[in-house]
C-alpha positions, 0 to 999 in steps of 0.5 A, spaced: 419 500 854 421 507 853 422 510 860 420 517 862 427 519 864 429 517 856 424 522 854 426 528 858 434 527 856 431 527 849 427 533 850 433 537 852 438 535 846 432 537 842 431 544 845 439 545 845 440 542 838 447 540 841 449 534 845 455 538 848 450 543 851 445 538 853 450 534 856 452 540 860 445 541 862 444 534 864 450 534 868 452 527 865 458 526 860 457 527 852 459 520 850 454 517 855 448 522 853 450 520 845 449 512 847 443 513 851 439 517 845 442 512 840 439 506 844 432 510 844 433 510 837 434 503 837 428 501 841 423 505 836 427 503 830 427 510 827 433 515 827 431 521 831 437 526 829 440 527 823 447 527 825 450 529 818 447 536 818 451 542 822 448 543 827 444 537 827 437 537 826 431 533 828 428 528 823 421 528 822 420 522 827 424 526 832 420 532 831 414 528 832 417 525 838 419 532 841 411 534 841 409 527 844 414 527 849 413 534 851 405 533 852 406 526 856 411 529 861 406 535 862 401 530 863 405 525 868 407 531 872 400 533 873 398 526 875 404 526 880 401 533 883 394 530 883 396 524 887 401 527 892 395 532 893 390 527 895 395 523 899 396 530 903 388 530 905 389 526 911 389 533 915 382 534 915 376 529 914 369 532 913 363 527 914 356 530 911 350 526 911 343 527 908 336 525 909 333 520 903 328 525 900 333 531 899 337 527 894 331 528 889 332 535 890 338 538 887 343 535 892 347 531 887 349 537 884 351 541 890 355 534 892 359 535 886 360 543 887 362 541 894 367 536 892 370 541 887 370 547 892 373 543 898 379 540 894 383 540 900 378 536 904 376 529 904 369 529 904 365 523 906 358 522 904 352 518 908 345 517 908 341 518 914 334 519 916 333 526 919 331 524 926 338 520 926 342 525 923 341 530 929 343 524 933 349 523 929 351 531 929 350 531 937 355 525 937 360 528 933 360 522 928 358 527 922 360 534 921 354 537 917 347 535 915 342 536 910 335 535 913 328 535 913 327 535 921 329 541 925 331 538 932 330 542 939 337 541 941 340 549 942 347 546 940 345 544 933 344 550 928 339 549 923 340 554 917 333 554 913 335 553 905 328 552 902 321 550 903 318 544 898 311 543 897 308 537 897 304 532 892 299 527 894 300 520 890 295 515 889 293 510 884 290 511 877 284 508 879 283 512 885 277 516 885 281 523 886 284 521 879 278 523 876 279 530 877 285 534 875 286 539 880 289 540 886 287 537 893 287 539 900 288 535 906 281 534 907 280 531 900 284 525 902 279 524 908 276 517 908 282 514 905 288 509 907 294 513 909 301 511 907 307 514 911 314 513 911 319 512 914 317 507 920 321 507 926 318 508 933 324 510 936 325 516 932 319 521 933 318 527 929 320 525 922 316 526 916 311 520 918 309 523 924 308 530 921 304 527 916 299 524 921 299 531 924 297 534 918 291 530 917 289 531 924 289 538 923 286 539 917 283 532 915 281 526 919 286 520 922 280 515 923 283 511 917 288 505 916 295 508 917 300 503 913 307 505 915 313 503 911 321 505 911 322 508 904 319 513 899 319 508 894 315 503 898 310 508 899 309 509 892 309 502 890 303 501 895 300 507 893 300 505 885 297 498 887 291 502 890 293 501 898 292 508 900 295 515 899 301 518 901 304 525 901 311 526 897 316 532 896 315 535 889 322 533 887 320 526 888 314 526 884 318 523 878 320 517 881 314 513 878 310 514 872 304 509 873 301 513 879 297 520 879 300 526 883 296 532 885 299 538 888 297 539 895 294 546 896 294 547 903 297 553 907 303 551 912 303 544 909 310 543 906 317 540 907 323 544 909 330 543 908 336 545 913 343 545 913 345 543 920 351 543 924 354 544 931 354 551 934 362 550 935 363 548 927 369 551 923 365 558 921 370 559 915 368 552 913 360 553 914 361 559 910 364 556 904 359 551 904 353 556 904 357 559 898 356 553 894 349 552 896 347 560 894 351 559 887 347 553 886 341 556 887 342 562 883 345 558 877 342 551 877 336 550 881 331 552 876 333 545 872 333 541 878 328 543 883 322 546 880 322 553 883 314 554 882 314 549 888 319 551 892 320 557 897 328 559 897 330 563 903 336 568 904 342 565 909 
């Protein structure tokens, strides 16, 4: 098998057009260099150099090898530099968590941009419920969070990125499916309610907020079904077992269900960038810059701007 060092020596010979000068540049004896090039020709089964011409010339096969070897060695160099760079990243690890429903709203594009922007940092992603995310920030097990929930801890900074409008989801057999208009919370009065996530130890999440909205604008005298995930809530709604509220960016999860925009003041879901008060200011600034760039260029493709209110930050 041909080795990279053979190709490097061949390229020097080809560039110098002379074995003596090439040997001097490589700091080896000229006869030894001639033997190594002859061995390369033997391995390939072709003549690479026309030794009868003065000065010698590359054969057609030699010119092709010169071209291919130069490209291969350049690529090998890039590979080596990239691997070394990854190996040196151990100086900083950045743990970033996100709450589940945010992943439907452009987060994958932001994740990709952050990975590109923070090349010298090992970014590690995890999914946490919004109420769990705040606790992880306090403990220091994560550094940055994308959350729907604003925690009361003054040591956690919440940067409001956007507010997202909500849709009511219900079965195609539901009475409200007959009317293709927006709905208000009071229109959902009397129907079973499906909320998520279900975790009695974690208060203040989207499930609690949904119940609070119904108490404020509608009624809570109905059966409430609690599930862990938005996918389960939608499955139950599709089966006619109740109504659930979902963020606008999640309404494409199922096509066998009816969605109606909730036209109600103050009924929306925020998205926050969260970090500890003492977090690296330059790092936070870089992350904000990536998000601003995303909102300016790609938000229209993945966030349905008509259902979003974006904040300056």
